C-alpha positions in Angstrom: 7.4 -27.2 0.3 9.7 -30.2 0.3 9.0 -32.5 -2.6 6.6 -30.2 -4.3 6.9 -29.0 -7.9 7.8 -25.4 -8.6 4.2 -24.8 -9.9 2.6 -26.2 -6.7 5.0 -24.1 -4.6 4.1 -21.0 -6.6 0.3 -21.6 -6.3 0.2 -22.7 -2.7 2.6 -20.1 -1.3 3.3 -19.7 2.4 1.0 -20.1 5.3 0.7 -16.3 5.6 -0.3 -16.0 1.9 -3.0 -18.7 2.4 -4.4 -16.8 5.4 -4.3 -13.5 3.7 -6.1 -14.9 0.6 -8.8 -16.5 2.6 -9.4 -14.1 5.5 -12.5 -12.0 5.7 -11.0 -10.0 8.6 -7.9 -7.9 8.8 -4.6 -9.9 9.0 -1.5 -8.6 10.7 1.6 -9.9 9.0 5.1 -9.7 10.4 7.5 -10.1 7.5 11.1 -11.2 7.7 12.5 -7.7 8.3 10.2 -6.6 11.1 12.3 -5.3 13.9 12.1 -7.0 17.2 11.6 -3.7 19.1 8.5 -1.8 17.9 8.7 1.9 17.3 7.8 3.9 20.4 6.1 6.4 18.1 2.5 5.7 17.1 2.1 6.4 13.4 0.1 4.5 10.8 1.2 4.5 7.2 -1.8 3.9 4.9 -1.0 2.8 1.4 -3.7 3.9 -0.9 -4.4 3.4 -4.6 -7.1 6.1 -4.4 -9.6 3.6 -5.7 -12.1 1.0 -4.4 -9.3 -1.4 -3.3 -8.4 1.1 -0.5 -11.8 1.9 0.9 -11.9 -0.8 3.6 -8.2 -0.2 4.4 -8.9 3.5 4.9 -11.8 2.7 7.2 -9.7 0.3 9.2 -6.8 2.8 9.5 -9.2 5.5 10.7 -10.8 3.2 13.3 -7.3 2.1 14.6 -5.9 5.6 14.6 -8.8 6.9 16.6 -8.5 4.1 19.1 -4.7 4.5 19.7 -4.7 8.2 19.0 -2.1 8.0 16.2 -1.6 10.2 13.2 -2.0 8.7 9.7 0.3 9.2 6.7 -1.4 8.3 3.4 1.0 7.2 0.8 0.2 7.1 -2.9 2.5 6.1 -5.8 1.5 8.0 -9.0 4.0 6.3 -11.2 3.0 2.7 -10.3 -0.5 3.1 -11.6 0.7 4.2 -15.0 0.9 1.9 -18.0 4.5 0.7 -18.6 4.7 2.5 -21.9 3.9 5.8 -20.2 6.4 5.0 -17.4 9.1 4.5 -20.0 8.2 7.6 -22.0 8.2 9.8 -18.8 11.6 8.3 -17.7 13.2 9.2 -21.0 15.5 12.2 -21.1 13.1 14.3 -23.1 9.5 13.2 -22.6 6.9 14.8 -25.0 5.4 18.0 -23.6 1.9 16.7 -24.0 2.8 13.7 -21.9 4.3 15.9 -19.2 1.1 17.9 -19.1 -1.0 14.8 -18.7 1.4 13.7 -15.9 1.0 17.0 -14.1 -2.7 16.8 -14.4 -2.7 13.3 -12.9 -0.5 14.5 -10.1 -2.9 17.5 -9.3 -5.9 15.1 -9.4 -4.2 12.7 -7.0 -3.3 15.5 -4.6 -7.0 16.8 -4.6 -8.2 13.2 -3.8 -5.7 12.9 -1.0 -6.6 16.3 0.4 -10.2 15.1 0.6 -9.1 11.9 2.4 -7.0 14.0 4.9 -10.1 16.2 5.5 -12.2 13.1 6.1 -9.8 11.9 8.7 -9.8 15.4 10.3 -13.6 15.3 10.6 -13.1 12.2 12.7 -10.6 14.0 14.9 -7.6 12.2 13.4 -4.4 14.0 12.3 -3.5 12.9 8.7 -1.2 14.0 6.0 -0.2 12.5 2.6 2.8 12.0 0.4 2.7 11.4 -3.3 5.6 9.6 -4.9 5.8 10.7 -8.5 9.2 9.2 -9.3 9.6 5.6 -8.2 8.3 2.8 -10.4 7.9 0.6 -7.3 4.9 1.3 -5.1 6.1 -1.3 -2.5 9.5 0.4 -2.2 7.8 3.8 -1.9 5.6 2.5 0.9 8.5 0.9 2.8 10.6 4.0 2.3 7.9 6.4 3.6 7.3 4.2 6.7 11.0 4.5 7.8 11.3 8.3 8.3 7.8 8.5 9.7 8.9 5.9 12.3 5.7 4.1 11.6 4.4 1.5 14.0 2.3 -0.2 11.2 1.5 -0.1 7.5 -2.2 -0.6 6.5 -2.9 -1.9 3.0 -5.9 -3.1 1.0 -5.7 -6.1 -1.3 -8.1 -7.8 -3.7 -8.9 -11.2 -5.1 -11.1 -10.7 -8.1 -10.9 -14.2 -9.5 -9.4 -17.6 -8.8 -6.2 -16.8 -10.6 -5.8 -13.5 -8.8 -6.5 -15.2 -5.5 -3.7 -17.6 -6.1 -1.1 -14.8 -5.9 -0.6 -11.9 -3.6 -0.3 -8.6 -5.4 3.3 -7.7 -6.1 3.0 -4.5 -4.2 1.6 -6.2 -1.1 4.3 -9.0 -1.3 7.1 -6.4 -1.7 5.9 -4.4 1.3 5.6 -7.5 3.5 9.0 -8.8 2.5 10.8 -5.5 3.0 9.0 -3.6 5.8 10.6 -3.3 9.2 7.1 -2.8 10.7 4.0 -5.1 10.8 1.6 -4.8 7.8 -2.2 -5.0 8.3 -3.8 -6.4 5.2 -7.5 -5.7 4.6 -9.4 -7.3 1.8 -11.2 -4.8 -0.4 -14.1 -7.2 -0.9 -15.7 -9.5 1.6 
């Protein structure tokens, strides 16, 4: 990036970002904190937003898990998907009762969706479990933190590029996971 303006550096990004943005196939990224010796345990951490951006990543994780006979841990960050105003209200010392009820309902809904995903993996002969993080405001930190105790050998994530501006930047969650993960990250575009 020598001699380039700050805006050009921001828009162009690294070679890895360029590949991720343009790839129509899964991309395996080894971030700066990837350990030199891979985990002997085969475990895949699948980061899910429980929406359409995760469908292809879930299919990829299932296919890989079946091939290498690895269990899958599905990680979902409930707090990250909330509007910042709701995050702040819930983080207050005394959130309104109605808001807490809404939050509990969202948590139950997420758990039901995750149970269905676990059952879908089981029908394919793949052991799967899930973890919902309902406290952290950073999905990327949640994903990285869940990968450590699971001794994951890989994190699988979906990403999207809805328009030209969105394609110019990696999502903040994906960027955070790549930069902080000690294991490789497989990035699967949600749309071809």
